[in-house]
N, C-alpha and C positions, 0 to 999 in steps of 0.2 A: 135234136141229136138222139140217135138210138141209144137205149140204155147200154147195150153191149159194146158200143163204140168206145166208151170210157173204160171198159174192162179188158178189152183185147186189142192186139195189134198183129197185123200180118207180118210175116218174116220172109221178105223176098229172097234173100240169099239162101236160106235153108230150103225154101220151096223150089228154087231153081236147081239147087244141087241134087236134091232127092227126087225131083220130078213129080212132086205132089204139093198140094196147098197146105202150108203150115202156119200156125199162129201161136201166140202165147198170151196167157192171162197176165195183165199188168200188175194188179195188186197181189199181195201175199195172203190175203184173207178173203173168204167168200162165205156168204150165207146162202140159204136155198134160193132166195129171190135173185141175188146177183149171179149165182151159178146158172140158174135157168136162163137169165138174160145173156150170159156169155155163150151158152150152148146155142141159143136161138140165133145169135149174131153169127156164129160159125156156120150153122146150117144154111143161113141166108146167103152166105158167101161160098158155100160148098167147100169149106175147110175140111181137109182130110185128118189132120192131127193137131191137137191143141196141147201145148206145154203148160205146166203149172208148177211153180216152186212154192212150197209151203213150209212155214216154220215148224221145227220139230215138236215144239210144245203146244202147237195149236190143234188140239185133238178135235175141237168143234168143226173147224174147216175140213180136217181130214175125213170126218164122218160124212160131211156134206158131199165132198167130191167123190168119195168112194161109192156112195149111194147113187151118184150121177154117172157112173160108168168110167171114172178115171181109174187108172191102174198105177200103182207105185212101181217105178222102174229103177230108181237109184237113190242113194243117200249122198248128198253133197256135203263134204267136209272142207271147211276153210281153215287154214292154218297160217300163222305168221311168226316171224322171228326178227329180232333186233339186229342192228348192224354188228354188234359185238359177238353174235352167235356165228357158228359155222367156221370157226378157226380150227386149223389142224393141218397136218402134213398131207400133201397131195402126192400120191404114189406114182401116177402115170401122167402121160402127156395130155393136156387139155388146151385147145386152141380155138380161135374164132372159126366159124364155118365159112366155106367159100362155095361159089356156084358149082365147083367141081364135085362137091360132096353131095349134091342134091339126089342123084340116083340112089346112092347108098342110104341116105337118110330116109328117102321114100320107102325103101325096102324095110327098114327098121320100123318105121311108123305103121306100115301096113300090117305088120305082125304083132304090133304092140297095141296098147289102149283098148284091149278087149274087155275091160271091166267097166266101160262107159255105159251111159244110159241108152245110147243108140244100139249098141250090141245087145244089151240085156232086154230091151223092149220086145224084140222078136218079130216086129212088123216091118222093120226097115230091111232093105236088101243088104245082106252081109257084105257083099262086094262093095257097095256104095259106102258102107260104114268104114271099111278099110281104106277106101279111096279118100274119105273125108280127112283122115289124119295124114295121109300121104300128101294131099293138097295143102293142108295146113302147114306142115313143116316146110314144104317147098316155098310157099308164099312167105313164110317167116324168114327164110334165108334170103329171099329176094326183096326184103324190105318191110314186110308186115311187122316183124319184131324189131326192137331196137338192138338186140344182141342175140346171137345164136352161138353157143359154145359147143364144141365137139370133143368127145373123148376119143383118142386115137390109140390103137394097139396094133402092132405088127403092120404099121403103115396103112391102116384102114380105120375108118370111123366106126365106132362100136356103140356110140351113145350120143345123145344131144340134150340140150336144155335151151329154152327160149325165154327171153326177158323183155318185159315192157316197163320202161321207166317213166314215171309220172313227173311232170315239171322239168323235163330235161332242157327246155328252152330257157328256163329261169331258175337256175340252181339256188339262188338266194331267196326265192319267194316261198318261205315256209318250209315245212318238213317235206323232204323228198322220199317218196315211196316207190316200190317196184313190185311187179308180180311175175311169177313164173307162169308161162303159158303151156308149153309142152315139155315133157321130161320123159325120156325112155332110154332103155339100154337093150341092145341085142340080147336075145334070150340065151345065147351061148356064152355071154360074158356077164351074166347076172351073178350076184353073190361073190364078186371078185373085186369089189371096191371101186368099180367104175362109176356107179351112181354117186357114191360118197365124194369121189374126186370132182365130179361135175358140180355138186352142191357147194363144195368148199371153194372151188375156183370161182364160182358165181358170187359167193359171199365176198371174196377178196375184190373182185371187179366192182361190185356195188359199193363197197366201202370207198374205193378209189373215186367213185362218182358222187360220193356224199349222200348215198341213200341210207336212210335211218331205219326203215322197216321194209321187209319183203313178205309178200303173201303168196299163197298157192292154194289151188282147189284140187281136191282129190276125191275119188269115189270111195264110198265107205267099204266097198268090196276089195279095194286095193290095200290089203292088210300089210303086205311087204313094203309098199310105198309109204304108208302111214308110219310104220315102225322106223323107217329110214329118216323120214322128216323129223320125227320126235327125237331121234338120236343126234340129229344135227341142229338142235336148238329151236325147232318150230313148236308152237303150242296151238291147240285148237281154239279158234275164236268164234266159230259158228257151225251149226249143223242144221241142214234143211233137207226136205224131201222133194224129189222130182217125181211128178205125176205126168202121164200122157193120157189124152182122151182121143180115141179114134172114132171116126164117123162113117167110114166105109163099111159096106156089108162084109161080114166075116172078120172085121178088124176091131172087135169090141174088147 
């Protein structure tokens, strides 16, 4: 077995979507030897971009990957809240999404999520980055997510939140948890309570389902989102760093 094969794995979906070869580093720690092995493995397979997620406090690994040409592209913040958090009045109408909402939700998604690592990297096609989230929300409505809730104002969808519930087939088998996948509000309706309504309606739904803890991942650049999560009972559980390593000429 090649040394690099235990360190990296190819990502078929990402590769197909962006039209380039993409892989990720499996472990969260690297030394010079394992980093070199990972890079050699990628070169042998003509990988274009390699993802790596590193613990915030692992300065040794950060020094290794930086010297090897990896670039920091985003800070990943993981937050969580208990089932008792997120209570409060809901000001507007929040309902389950339907297939008829998909065109509108795609428009919102295309204009949102601009603080993600794909946009900040600078090497991905911006149009494909926008399409990534439009595709993600459409797939979520069509069954990828367990629940998609929509905030409606003036008879139009102005925001959404997607949920993935763990252990939904066996609600009595231990602690039930959930995670938020996508969460966005039309820029024309931001700072008007729409996001808060979505988080509170989500909390109520998950309590009905017996979920005890809900997690969400946000980009460190998303200051407004982080402030909202904190105000609705979420607390930070982990912070990590996303690095990308490009192998194509001019993509260093």
